[in-house]
C-alpha positions in Angstrom: 39.8 80.7 4.7 42.3 78.4 6.4 44.4 79.4 9.4 47.3 77.5 10.9 48.6 78.8 14.2 52.3 78.2 14.9 54.1 78.2 18.3 56.7 80.8 18.7 60.4 79.8 18.6 61.9 79.5 22.1 64.5 82.1 21.2 61.7 84.7 20.3 60.1 85.5 23.7 58.5 88.7 22.2 56.4 86.6 19.8 52.9 85.8 21.0 52.0 83.7 17.9 52.4 83.3 14.2 49.8 82.3 11.7 49.8 81.2 8.1 46.8 80.3 5.9 45.0 80.8 2.6 42.4 83.5 2.0 40.1 82.1 -0.7 38.4 85.4 -1.6 41.7 87.1 -2.1 43.3 84.1 -3.6 46.5 84.6 -1.6 48.3 82.9 1.2 49.0 85.1 4.2 51.6 85.2 7.0 51.2 87.0 10.3 53.3 87.4 13.4 52.1 89.0 16.6 54.1 90.2 19.6 53.2 90.4 23.2 51.6 93.6 24.5 50.4 94.3 28.1 46.9 93.6 26.8 47.7 90.5 24.9 46.4 87.1 26.1 49.5 84.9 26.6 47.5 81.6 26.9 47.8 79.5 23.8 44.3 78.5 22.6 43.9 76.6 19.3 40.2 77.1 19.4 40.2 80.9 19.7 38.4 82.6 16.8 38.7 86.2 15.6 41.4 88.7 15.6 44.7 88.1 17.3 45.8 89.8 20.5 49.1 91.6 20.4 50.9 94.0 18.1 51.4 93.0 14.5 55.1 92.5 13.6 54.5 91.0 10.2 51.5 90.8 7.9 51.8 89.7 4.3 49.0 88.6 2.0 46.5 91.4 2.1 46.3 92.0 -1.6 44.7 89.7 -4.3 47.2 87.1 -5.4 50.0 88.6 -3.4 51.5 85.4 -1.9 51.0 82.2 -3.9 53.9 80.0 -2.9 53.5 78.0 0.4 57.3 77.9 0.9 57.4 81.7 0.6 54.7 82.1 3.2 56.6 79.7 5.5 59.8 81.5 5.0 58.3 84.7 6.3 57.2 83.2 9.6 60.1 80.7 10.1 62.3 83.2 12.0 59.6 83.6 14.5 57.8 80.3 14.8 58.2 76.5 14.9 57.3 75.0 11.5 55.6 71.7 11.3 57.1 69.3 8.7 53.8 69.0 6.8 52.9 72.7 6.7 53.6 73.3 3.0 51.5 70.2 2.1 48.6 71.5 4.3 48.8 75.0 2.7 48.7 73.4 -0.8 45.7 71.3 0.3 44.0 74.5 1.5 44.6 76.1 -1.9 43.4 73.0 -3.8 40.3 72.7 -1.6 39.3 76.2 -2.5 39.7 75.8 -6.3 36.5 76.4 -8.1 34.7 78.1 -5.2 33.0 81.3 -6.2 32.5 84.5 -4.3 29.2 85.3 -2.8 27.4 88.6 -3.2 28.9 90.1 0.0 32.5 89.1 -1.1 32.0 90.6 -4.5 30.7 93.9 -3.0 33.7 94.2 -0.6 36.1 93.5 -3.3 34.4 96.2 -5.5 34.7 98.6 -2.6 38.3 97.8 -1.7 39.9 97.0 -5.0 37.5 98.5 -7.6 36.8 95.2 -9.2 35.7 91.6 -8.5 39.1 90.2 -9.2 
């Protein structure tokens, strides 16, 4: 899975951060935007792993093959985040790098439970 954190737009003070990336097991790009909450950490940390703090404002790309166009993923977060010029290229590279990779036993089982098949 790839994950590109994006800085909030200056005119969007409610936005904590936005994220786009590629989820290889689901074969979809995803776009997420998180807003500030009293509990949310406001310090930007590119090395932070795991779930985002904050309340989810937007989350697209949770179903297999739901979002396959990098420009469409970028368009979803663009109202909330600053977009690097090379982001579409990086998302395509993420997708290309995942081509031909197969699911492991755990991924297959989770897909079976969640979606009823191995997709």
